[in-house]
C-alpha positions, 0 to 999 in steps of 0.5 A, a space after each residue: 387533832 382537836 375538835 373544832 370550836 371546842 372551847 365554845 362548844 363546851 361554854 354553851 353546851 353546859 347551859 340549860 337550854 343548850 340541847 333543847 335548841 340544837 337542830 339535829 343535823 347529820 355528817 354532810 348536812 352542812 357546807 362551808 367556805 373559809 377565808 383568812 383575813 389580814 389579822 389572821 382570823 379565819 372566816 367560815 360561812 355555814 349554810 345547809 346543803 340543798 336537802 336540808 334548806 327547808 330544814 335548816 334555812 339560814 347562813 351563819 358567818 363566824 370569825 374564829 381566832 386560831 391563836 385564842 382557839 375561840 370565836 370572836 363574832 357570829 352573825 345569822 342571816 335570821 337571828 344576827 348576833 343573838 348569843 342564844 341563836 339556835 342556829 349558831 348553837 346548832 353550828 357549834 354542835 355540828 363542828 365539835 362532832 364532825 369537824 377538826 382544826 384540820 380544815 385549817 391546814 388546807 388551802 385557803 383564800 387570804 383576804 384584805 379588808 383594811 382599816 385605813 378608810 373611814 368606813 367600808 368601801 361599799 358605804 364609801 361608794 354609796 355615800 359619796 354618789 348619793 344625791 339629795 333631791 329638794 322639792 318645793 324650792 321654787 313653789 311659792 304656794 308651798 311653805 315647806 321644802 322636802 328633802 329626799 334621802 332615798 338615794 342613801 337606801 339601805 342606809 336609813 338616815 333616820 335610824 342612824 340618827 336615833 342610833 347615834 343619839 343612843 335611842 332604842 330603835 324597835 327591830 334593830 339588832 345590836 350588829 345593826 347598831 354597831 354598823 351604823 355607828 361605822 357608817 356614820 363615820 363615812 359622811 362629811 361633817 357637813 352632811 351630819 350637820 345637815 341631817 341633824 339640822 333636819 332632825 330638829 327643824 323637821 315639820 314631817 318625815 316619812 319613813 316610806 318616801 325617805 323624806 324630811 320636810 322643813 319650814 321655808 323660814 328655816 331653809 336660810 339656815 340650811 343653805 349655809 351648810 349646804 354650800 359647803 356640800 357642792 354638787 350633792 343636791 338635785 332639784 326634784 322637779 327638773 333633776 337638775 344638780 343644784 350649783 352653789 356659785 363661790 364668789 359673791 354676786 355683783 349687783 346694783 340697787 336703783 332708785 326711781 322717782 315715782 312722784 314728788 314724794 314717792 321713790 321705788 327702790 329695786 334690784 338690777 339683776 342680769 339673770 331672771 331670779 327664780 326665788 330668794 331666801 333672805 337673810 345674811 347672806 341672802 340666797 338667790 336662785 337663778 334656775 338651778 344656779 345658787 348665789 349669795 349676796 350680803 345685803 345689809 338690811 333687815 329680813 323684812 326689807 330684803 323680801 320687799 325689796 325683791 318684790 319690787 315693793 320698796 317705797 321710800 320718801 324723799 328724806 330717805 333719800 338722804 339715808 340711802 345716799 349716806 349710811 346705806 351707800 357707806 354700808 354697801 360700799 363694803 359689798 359688791 353692791 352698787 347704789 344707782 340714783 335715777 336721773 330724774 332725781 334731784 338730791 338735797 345738799 348733803 355734807 358727808 365728808 369725814 368732819 374733824 373735831 375742833 376744840 376752843 378752850 378759853 380762860 373766863 375769869 376763874 373758870 375754863 370754857 370748852 367749845 367746838 365744831 365739827 369742821 367739814 371740808 366744804 367749809 361748813 362748821 357744826 356745833 358740837 352740841 349736835 352729838 347730843 341728838 345721837 343722830 347720824 343725819 342733821 338738817 340745819 342752817 349752821 355758820 358759813 351756810 350762805 343760803 339759809 332757805 336750803 339747808 343742807 344735811 350733815 352726816 356724822 359718822 359713828 366714830 364721832 359720837 363715840 369720841 365725844 362720849 368718852 370726852 363728856 364722860 371724863 367731865 361728869 361735872 359739866 353742865 351738858 345742858 349748857 352744852 346744848 343751849 350755848 355750845 359750850 361747857 363751863 369748868 369751875 373749880 381747880 380740881 375740875 380744871 385739872 381733870 379737863 387738863 388730864 382729859 384733854 391730854 389722855 383723850 384727844 387725838 392727834 387729828 383734832 384741831 385744839 385752839 388753847 388760849 394764850 392765858 392757858 398755853 403753859 398749863 395744857 399738853 400740846 399733842 404734836 404730830 411732827 411733820 418733816 419738811 425735807 428741802 432738797 437741791 442738786 449737789 456740787 458733784 453729779 452723784 450727790 445732792 444736798 438737804 436741810 430738814 425741819 419738824 413743823 406743826 402749826 406754829 411749832 418748829 423744830 431742827 433735827 438736832 433739838 429733837 435729838 437732843 431732847 429724845 436723849 433725856 427719855 423725858 416724856 414732855 418737851 418744854 418749848 422756849 416760850 413755856 408750852 408743854 409739848 408731847 410728841 405723838 410720833 416719834 417714829 417720823 424722827 426715828 425713820 429721818 434720823 436713819 436717813 441721816 445716818 446714810 448721809 454726810 453732814 455739811 454744816 449744823 443743819 445741812 447734809 448731803 447724800 448720794 443721788 441714788 438714795 433720792 428715790 428712797 426719800 420719794 418713796 417715803 414721801 408717797 407713803 407717809 404724810 408726815 414727810 414733805 419733800 421740796 426741791 430745786 428744778 433738778 431734784 423735782 425733774 428727777 422725782 417726776 422721771 422716777 415716778 413715770 419711769 422714764 426721762 421728760 425727753 422721750 428717748 428714741 430708739 434706733 430705727 431698726 428696733 422700732 418696729 421689732 420692740 413691743 410697747 412694753 419693751 420700749 418702755 422697758 428701754 425708756 426706764 433704763 435710759 432714765 436710770 442711765 440718765 441719773 447714774 442710777 442702776 436697776 434690776 429689769 425683772 419681767 417674767 420669762 418670756 417678755 424679752 429681757 434680752 432684747 431690751 438690755 441689748 437695745 441699751 448695750 447698742 447705744 453706747 459710745 463707739 470706743 466703749 466696751 461692755 460685759 455680759 455675765 450669764 450662765 454658760 447655757 445661755 452664752 449662744 442665746 445672747 449670740 443668736 439674738 444679737 446676730 438676729 436683731 443687732 447685727 451692728 454689735 461686734 460681739 465675742 463669747 470668752 471661752 476656751 483656755 486662758 491664753 485664748 481668753 486672754 486674746 479674746 479680751 484684748 481684741 480691739 474691735 470688740 464692743 460686747 464680750 459675753 462671758 459666763 459666771 465661772 470664768 469671771 474668777 478665773 480671769 478677774 486680774 485681766 477683767 479688772 483692767 478693763 473699764 467697761 461702759 456696762 456690766 450686765 448680769 443675766 440670771 443675776 440670782 447667780 450671785 445670790 450667795 454673798 460669801 461665795 468667791 465668784 459673787 465677790 469677783 463679779 462685785 470687783 468688775 469696773 464699769 460706769 453702769 451696771 444692770 441685772 436681769 432676773 425673772 426671780 430676784 429673790 428665790 429663798 431669802 431677802 439676802 439674794 436681794 441685797 447681794 444683787 443691789 450690793 452689785 448694782 449700788 454698793 452701800 444703797 441697802 446698807 452693810 449686810 449686817 445692818 440689812 439682816 438686822 433690819 429685814 431679815 427677822 423671824 416671822 413676817 414683818 409687814 412694816 420692814 417688808 414696806 420699808 424694804 419695798 420703798 427702797 428697792 421699787 424704783 430700781 426694779 421694773 417687773 412685768 407679767 404677761 398678764 399685765 401685757 396681754 394684748 401686746 402679746 401674740 397668741 403663740 410666742 415661739 423662741 429658740 434657746 440655744 445651748 452647747 455640748 459639754 465636753 462629754 458630749 462633744 468628744 462623743 459627738 465627734 466619735 459618731 461623726 468620724 465613724 459615720 465618715 469612715 463607714 457611710 461616706 467612703 465613696 464620693 459616688 455610692 449613696 450610703 443606706 438611708 437606715 444606716 443614715 437615720 440611725 447615725 442622726 438618731 444617735 448624734 441627736 440623743 448625744 445632743 440630749 444627753 451622751 448616756 442615751 448612746 453610751 450607758 457607761 456615762 452616768 445620767 447626771 445633770 452635768 453631762 448635758 447643757 441642755 438638761 442644765 437649761 431646762 432646769 433653769 427654764 422650768 424653774 424659772 417658769 414655775 416661779 412665775 406661776 406657769 404650767 409647762 408641757 416638756 415634750 421628747 421624742 426619747 422615752 429614756 431621755 424623759 425618765 432622765 428628766 424625771 429623775 432630775 426633777 424628783 432630785 430638785 422637788 418639782 412635781 409633774 405629771 408623766 405619760 408615755 406610750 407604756 402609760 395604761 392609764 392616760 386620763 389620771 395624769 391628764 386630769 391631775 395636771 389640769 386640775 392640781 394647781 401643785 403639778 406644774 410640769 407635764 413629761 410627754 413623749 412626743 408621739 404619744 402627746 401629739 394627738 387627742 390630749 386637751 391640756 389647756 391648763 399649761 401656757 408654756 411648751 418646752 420642746 426638748 429635741 427637734 423632730 424632722 416633721 415640724 407638723 408633728 411639733 405643732 400637734 404637740 404645741 397644739 395640745 395647750 394652744 387650741 380653743 379654750 386656751 385663755 392665756 398666751 402660749 410660749 413655745 421654747 425649742 431647745 437647740 444645741 449650737 453647731 450640731 445636727 439639731 441646728 441643721 434640722 431646724 434649717 431644714 424644717 425652714 428651706 423645705 417647709 412646703 414638703 414638710 406640710 405634705 408629709 404627715 406620718 413618716 418623717 423619715 421620708 424627709 431623709 429621702 428628699 435631701 441630696 447627698 451634700 445636704 446630707 453630709 452636711 448633717 454630719 458637720 460639726 461647727 
């Protein structure tokens, strides 16, 4: 047993002042309580008992380190952390004589303060909740604004700033100074920046009222910081929160005629302006809303403008129409001239520099003009005025009395300055007087040649005297002329090419031969020296030729499927021009317009069913078919890719047969679509054992076979013997693995036409897109090795991406829901069919057999409804996942086709930017779904009947863009939730009562929903789920009257209907 605080007692008791400072205390005069923190230190709080309070009033906190057996920190309520505090010394004396370390073996409360946060929780709560009040923001009589910081009390912001500056503050203890250092870490960088600005710019400070005053002329700089503090500010006079609107305000500036000489410039604002603070940006206050606008005006001009006092003269109209207008176009500000204003003639198109170089005896002259599109030529001498606006009558002006204004862009002045600076020996006075320069002397002429070559740009128009044409270098930007014509064979076209510029003309072979020499300059037959400025045009053409076959010296032929790439190249690069015969030109137009000139007529039964964008998709596919091209229909999920594709498959020759390859989970969705909309298409699903599948494929009256990806590889030998009219891949990303045997097998199928459906043709890599196109049009994107080299590069290569876009764009049609919003109903509902897996089917049949033996053993006796409902529930659970009924079956995704289908739907919806609600009646099923989502990296919110905190998951889902899915139990999520952030609802299992389902759907399809809502019901074909769906339709009136208990439905159906529920097809 050791005395308490013995080390500290001995250290202090040896001092001369100790005995004088200690207050005499008897045993029991002091009380204490203790706690153990997370570091192992013991906190003791000492205070006098009631009888001694007048004698010993303060309390003392001590932090004791039992490992080192010494005090690490103390604080007295009167003397703070003063080492010579007599109360602290008295505690040492009392503890040494009346206490010992046995008190630490007594029961002790453990505490945890933590040190992860930037500061103590109490300061976090205070600082984050504090508001700063602003006064006099709208008061035009006052030239100051006050910032009230009283909400931060007891934090004194001024004292904190002084401590951070290292200044001595009267009355502050060392402990308080340390605490201010700690508190400062709780504030955001923006708050601290604001406080430092207030300290620097303050015109006054009140320690009593806790406010800083600043001059309004400085307020603009504060607003830039305040914008980042969002909801921190309140208007003191109205107590309204100050709301900063992030996006730039759109407005217009109107110019109105006052009289013949004076015009008023005023801003047009929709809302009433309360006050403004000018600068760049300018801050506009609309009551408590603050918006910014980027006005490229001087501060004084902005103030005059918003005071509606900005007056200008007639010449200023030209300045506003040209230069001011040019600057305003970079913002969301529009310039509007009153109809009564008649502007003078203004020439503001971008001029081209035109130089004329002539030989004059032993000298060389250089003159020039600025060529405007409107046929005006302005002498280059005007650049000496350095004014962007010139009014004068120049060559080609037919009306000298009505002199136009010419706008000269700053780039023209800069370019000419660079050229003239390179000719310091030239007489610039002659340029002003005669609009020409005279260059004398061989050395100066050589400098001129060098300047013309190095400093002029390819868009300049330079005329060189024939006498000098062999001495100057011609900069030649190549332009390619591609002349195309229909080939002798239907799948081919022929073309020849020529490179031209002014009077220059080159063949591809000429240029290829020159570039192989690696020489800088090319010498033409007439002796001119040429520098080609855009070799990339030749290289691009050379790559196209590499995909072609050479017919003779200057004629090539290429497959028709390459023609859209040439067309896209022409659109994006003005150096390429494409000419063609009537067939080629028509094909160009059709590919651009995405339909043939002659509109394809839909079958009558589809004309009322397909929406406008779906008819456009049909026309696009028919156009590709017409030109023997193939494509990807990549519409966003829910826009009806299947029905568009079936419209094409229905319109095929009578004796033809087509093939749809899709995931096994989607086979019955295709079947359901055909049965619903295309009863004229005889179809068969290719499934069963090998012999059964062979018999199906040999069927004579089948026009469309539906087969899964997995079976194609197994039945490839049989499938290769069939010449299909169409081979269509649904969810075509299934062939993204180019090395997979399945991918190779699918590409060996024989077809006249091919089509791919995929909402996500690229999931992870561009190679996936290559694989799809290798199926559609083999060779179109080149070999895999060449494709990787050209496009699959490290990092982002915008040029390669543009090139690939040019190649594939004509063959991909993608529409998003927001693009066809008006054509969609507010709520789309669809059924997604699936089939039981073998594990599910075996368990399902076992339950049916048990029911027949135990519940339906008599034809007359009605079975117990409770037992019936229990058996039906088990069947419904098997449809979801067999492990819900038999826990020995692992809860893996492969055991449930519905779970596989859910993952596919959710993945596609997320990749298309949607937010999804997934409902299930069975909480255990939701837990299985959670595991699958966790394994696949899908973030989600979750809510069931056991969730205590309902608010947090709802707020997270609505607000967090990274949370795409909300898993909800049907009954828990049926009422009281507002989840309009979602636009897709998936009902994992059907419920007897459609009203319960509708309540769940209404969580997102309600007031406040701005998107179209898609509802998907997952139904297992041939099971009790399909029977429930049928009952919902046949007994709809009864369902509407049943609100609470879906079990009541069972009591309303006949014994035969009940038996049918236990029938499996």
